[in-house]
C-alpha positions in Angstrom: 5.2 -22.3 -10.3 7.7 -20.7 -12.5 11.0 -19.7 -11.0 13.4 -17.1 -12.4 16.7 -16.3 -10.7 18.0 -12.7 -11.0 21.4 -11.7 -9.8 22.6 -8.2 -9.0 23.7 -6.0 -11.9 25.2 -3.4 -12.1 5.3 16.4 -20.5 2.3 17.2 -19.8 0.3 17.5 -23.1 -1.0 21.0 -23.3 -3.1 20.8 -26.5 -6.9 20.9 -26.1 -6.7 22.2 -22.6 -8.8 25.2 -23.4 -11.6 23.1 -24.8 -11.2 20.3 -22.2 -14.1 19.4 -20.0 -14.3 21.2 -16.7 -13.1 18.1 -14.8 -10.0 18.0 -17.0 -9.3 21.7 -16.2 -9.6 20.9 -12.5 -7.2 18.0 -13.0 -4.7 20.2 -14.8 -4.8 22.7 -12.0 -4.1 20.0 -9.5 -1.2 18.8 -11.6 0.3 22.3 -11.8 0.0 22.8 -8.1 1.5 19.4 -7.3 4.4 20.1 -9.7 5.5 23.1 -7.6 6.0 20.9 -4.5 9.5 20.0 -3.5 8.5 16.5 -2.4 10.8 13.8 -1.1 14.4 13.7 -2.0 15.2 10.0 -2.4 18.9 10.7 -2.3 18.8 12.9 0.8 21.8 12.5 3.1 21.1 12.0 6.8 23.7 12.5 9.5 23.1 8.9 10.6 21.6 6.7 7.9 20.2 4.4 10.6 18.5 7.2 12.6 14.9 6.0 12.1 13.4 8.9 14.1 15.1 11.5 11.9 14.0 9.7 8.7 10.5 9.2 10.0 10.3 12.9 10.9 11.3 13.7 7.3 8.6 11.5 6.0 6.0 13.0 8.3 6.9 16.5 7.1 6.4 15.2 3.5 2.7 14.7 4.4 2.3 18.4 4.5 2.6 18.4 0.8 -0.4 16.1 0.4 -4.1 16.9 0.8 -5.2 15.8 4.3 -8.8 14.7 4.5 -10.9 13.2 7.3 -12.5 10.1 5.9 -14.1 8.9 9.1 -14.6 10.3 12.6 -14.7 8.1 15.8 -15.5 9.1 19.4 -11.7 9.4 20.1 -10.2 10.9 16.9 -10.6 11.8 13.3 -9.1 9.3 10.9 -7.3 10.9 8.0 -6.0 10.0 4.6 -3.4 12.0 2.6 -3.8 12.4 -1.2 -0.9 13.0 -3.6 -2.4 14.0 -6.9 -0.7 12.9 -10.1 1.9 15.2 -11.6 2.3 13.5 -15.0 0.2 11.8 -17.6 1.7 8.3 -17.5 -1.6 6.7 -16.4 -3.3 4.5 -18.9 -6.8 5.7 -19.8 -8.6 9.0 -20.0 -6.7 11.9 -18.5 -9.5 12.8 -16.1 -9.8 9.1 -14.9 -6.5 8.0 -13.3 -6.1 4.8 -11.4 -5.4 5.1 -7.7 -3.2 3.3 -5.2 -3.9 3.2 -1.5 -1.1 2.5 1.0 -1.8 1.1 4.5 1.1 1.3 7.0 2.3 -1.5 9.2 3.2 -1.5 12.9 1.6 -4.7 14.3 -1.9 -3.1 14.2 -0.9 -1.1 17.3 1.5 1.5 16.0 2.9 3.2 12.9 1.7 6.1 10.8 0.5 7.0 7.3 3.9 8.8 6.8 5.6 5.4 6.5 4.4 5.1 3.0 4.8 8.8 2.1 7.8 8.1 -0.1 6.1 5.4 -2.1 2.9 7.5 -2.5 4.9 10.5 -3.6 6.8 8.5 -6.2 3.7 6.9 -7.7 1.9 10.3 -7.9 4.9 11.6 -9.9 4.6 8.5 -12.1 1.0 9.5 -12.9 -1.6 7.9 -10.6 -3.4 9.3 -7.6 -1.8 8.0 -4.4 -3.2 7.8 -1.0 -1.7 6.9 2.4 -4.0 6.5 5.4 -4.3 6.2 9.1 -6.7 3.8 10.9 -7.6 3.1 14.5 -4.7 1.5 16.3 -4.9 -1.0 19.1 -2.3 0.7 21.3 -2.4 4.4 20.7 -4.1 7.3 19.0 -2.9 7.9 15.4 -2.6 11.6 15.7 0.0 11.3 18.5 2.6 9.2 16.7 5.4 8.7 17.7 4.3 9.5 21.3 2.2 6.7 22.8 -1.1 8.0 24.2 -3.4 5.7 26.2 -6.7 5.0 24.5 -10.0 5.3 26.3 -11.6 2.8 24.0 -10.2 -0.5 23.0 -9.6 -1.2 19.3 -9.0 -4.5 17.7 -7.6 -5.9 14.5 -11.0 -6.0 13.0 -11.4 -2.3 13.7 -8.3 -1.7 11.6 -10.0 -3.6 8.7 -13.3 -1.7 9.2 -11.5 1.7 8.9 -9.6 0.7 5.8 -12.9 -0.4 4.2 -14.4 3.0 5.1 -11.4 4.6 3.4 -11.9 2.6 0.2 -15.6 3.4 0.2 -14.8 7.1 0.7 -12.6 7.0 -2.3 -15.1 5.3 -4.6 -17.9 7.6 -3.5 -15.8 10.5 -4.6 -14.3 9.1 -7.8 -15.8 11.8 -10.0 -14.4 14.7 -7.9 -11.0 13.0 -7.5 -10.8 12.1 -11.1 -10.1 8.4 -10.4 -11.3 5.2 -12.0 -13.3 3.3 -9.3 -12.6 0.1 -11.2 -8.8 0.5 -11.0 -7.9 1.0 -7.4 -4.9 -0.8 -6.1 -4.4 -1.4 -2.4 -0.9 -1.8 -0.9 0.5 -2.3 2.6 3.3 -3.5 4.7 3.2 -6.3 7.3 0.1 -5.7 9.4 -0.9 -3.1 6.9 -0.6 -5.7 4.2 -2.8 -8.0 6.2 -5.5 -5.2 6.3 -5.0 -4.7 2.6 -5.6 -8.3 1.8 -8.6 -8.5 4.1 -10.1 -5.8 1.8 -9.6 -8.2 -1.1 -10.9 -11.4 0.6 -13.3 -10.7 3.4 -16.9 -9.5 3.4 -17.1 -9.2 7.2 -16.0 -6.2 9.3 -17.9 -3.2 7.9 -18.6 0.1 9.7 -22.4 0.2 9.8 -22.6 3.9 8.9 -20.8 3.2 5.6 -22.6 3.0 2.3 -22.4 -0.8 2.0 -23.5 -0.6 -1.6 -20.0 0.6 -2.4 -17.4 -2.1 -2.7 -14.2 -1.9 -0.5 -12.6 -4.6 -2.6 -9.4 -3.6 -4.5 -8.8 -4.3 -8.2 -5.2 -5.3 -7.5 -3.0 -5.8 -4.5 0.7 -5.0 -3.9 1.8 -6.4 -0.5 5.1 -6.0 1.3 6.0 -8.8 3.7 2.3 -9.4 4.4 0.8 -11.0 7.5 -1.6 -13.0 5.5 -1.8 -16.3 7.3 -3.3 -16.9 10.7 -3.2 -20.7 10.5 0.1 -22.1 9.2 2.6 -20.2 11.4 2.9 -20.3 15.1 2.8 -16.5 15.6 0.0 -16.2 13.1 -2.1 -18.8 14.9 -1.5 -17.0 18.2 -2.9 -13.7 16.8 -5.7 -15.4 14.8 -6.8 -17.6 17.8 -7.2 -14.6 20.0 -9.4 -13.0 17.4 -11.4 -16.2 16.8 -12.0 -16.7 20.5 -13.1 -13.1 21.0 -15.4 -13.0 18.0 -16.7 -16.5 18.2 -15.6 -17.2 14.6 -13.8 -20.1 12.9 -10.1 -19.4 12.6 -10.0 -20.0 8.9 -12.5 -17.1 8.3 -9.9 -14.7 9.7 -6.9 -15.8 7.6 -6.8 -13.9 4.3 -4.6 -16.5 2.6 -7.3 -19.1 3.2 -10.1 -17.0 1.7 -8.9 -16.6 -1.9 -11.4 -17.4 -4.6 -12.1 -16.8 -8.2 -12.7 -13.0 -7.5 -9.4 -12.4 -5.6 -7.6 -9.5 -7.2 -4.2 -9.9 -9.0 -1.6 -9.8 -6.3 2.1 -9.0 -6.1 4.0 -9.9 -2.9 7.4 -8.6 -2.1 9.1 -10.2 0.9 12.4 -11.4 2.3 14.0 -14.8 2.2 15.1 -14.4 5.9 11.8 -13.0 7.2 11.1 -15.0 10.3 7.7 -13.3 10.9 6.4 -14.1 7.4 8.4 -17.2 6.3 8.5 -17.6 2.5 6.7 -21.0 2.8 3.5 -19.1 3.7 3.7 -17.1 0.5 4.5 -20.2 -1.6 1.3 -21.8 -0.3 -0.7 -18.6 -1.0 0.5 -18.8 -4.6 -0.6 -22.4 -4.8 -4.1 -21.4 -3.5 -4.3 -18.7 -6.1 -3.2 -21.1 -8.8 -5.9 -23.5 -7.7 -8.6 -20.9 -8.5 -6.8 -19.7 -11.6 -5.9 -16.3 -10.2 -2.7 -14.4 -11.0 -0.2 -13.9 -8.2 3.5 -13.1 -8.1 6.1 -13.4 -5.3 9.4 -11.5 -5.5 11.5 -13.1 -2.8 14.6 -11.0 -1.9 17.7 -13.0 -1.0 18.9 -12.4 2.6 16.2 -9.8 3.4 14.3 -9.8 6.7 11.1 -8.2 7.9 10.5 -4.6 7.0 13.3 -4.6 4.4 11.4 -2.4 2.0 11.1 0.7 4.0 12.7 4.2 3.3 14.8 3.7 6.3 17.7 3.1 6.6 18.7 5.9 4.3 19.7 4.8 0.8 18.2 1.4 1.2 18.6 -0.6 -2.0 15.6 -2.7 -1.2 13.4 0.4 -1.1 14.4 1.3 -4.6 14.1 -2.3 -6.0 10.6 -2.9 -4.5 9.3 0.4 -5.9 10.6 -0.6 -9.3 9.0 -4.0 -9.1 5.7 -2.5 -8.0 5.9 0.0 -10.9 6.6 -2.7 -13.4 3.6 -4.6 -12.1 1.3 -1.6 -12.6 2.6 -1.3 -16.1 1.9 -5.0 -16.7 -1.7 -4.5 -15.4 -2.2 -1.6 -17.8 -2.5 1.0 -15.1 0.7 2.9 -16.0 2.7 3.4 -19.1 6.4 3.9 -19.7 9.4 2.8 -17.6 9.9 3.1 -13.9 12.1 6.2 -13.1 13.0 5.5 -9.5 16.7 4.8 -10.5 16.9 8.3 -12.0 16.1 9.7 -8.6 18.7 7.7 -6.8 22.1 8.1 -8.5 23.7 6.1 -5.7 21.8 3.0 -6.8 24.3 1.1 -9.0 23.2 -2.5 -8.4 20.2 -4.5 -7.5 19.7 -7.0 -4.7 19.3 -10.6 -5.7 15.8 -11.9 -5.9 13.7 -14.8 -7.1 10.4 -14.5 -8.9 7.6 -17.0 -8.5 4.3 -16.9 -10.4 1.0 -18.7 -9.6 0.3 -19.2 -13.3 
């Protein structure tokens, strides 16, 4: 694997709209509407930069500017996704067929909320691709009552989280025409447990909701994973979680560990994680890259020096890792041919004058 050490260092096109196809006119209308939204101020000052509740409330309010849609109903609740439509034309390809990126929040499969990825979703919509952040059944509480914990009448498990994410992906692909997205250029992203769910979409054929149209693929075309819980075999904590699933489902443990299911069809993958992450030790990611290399699949690991678990989040306020990880994800999408131009996150955060140290590893 290659290793590169990096140290800290310091218009919409209006022509032809009159004669454009109706789908393009609808797309233009959505762009103009989205452009009027105030969105997320990445430089916002909070009274206490470490006040997670205040920052989470700010992110939750930002969901009001997205289009909320129920993608699946269960006996206990409606599961929603929030769509941020693109506000610029930086996407590569036909104007009416933008790529899409889907964010899946973390929280140990039992907590968290779609708003956790509202800042990233808002940013990438402004860069030019349709962005989605979603909720799914949680093992410990009902999603609509975050942050207050509410007892569930029905037990949910990790595999139910995966089932719901698959339903969301199929929902998107089934509506590709009306959303104006390219069903062959859908990126899935997530953090921690959400990254585990994201990677399950890319590696597992099991765990489908029977009412879904199974002819539609839930597999992503690329993956961007933040400190992902991808291995249920080679770490003590992962084995504990995986063994409980395996015993309950009567399945071999290796069939539940996404890192052990990569094959020649696994999507190109970017992983951003911390050197000091004790939940997802870098050694697990190194071995994932080795497995990807063995089947000749592209993967990249950006390992941030000194960073621990959850380092990439919008909280604490003015978090340099938040900025850097968005920039690296943006560059990756440009490299894949999904976006054009340069990342502009630094233009939105004038306080960002340096960059955390990181190392880049590639599978090939």
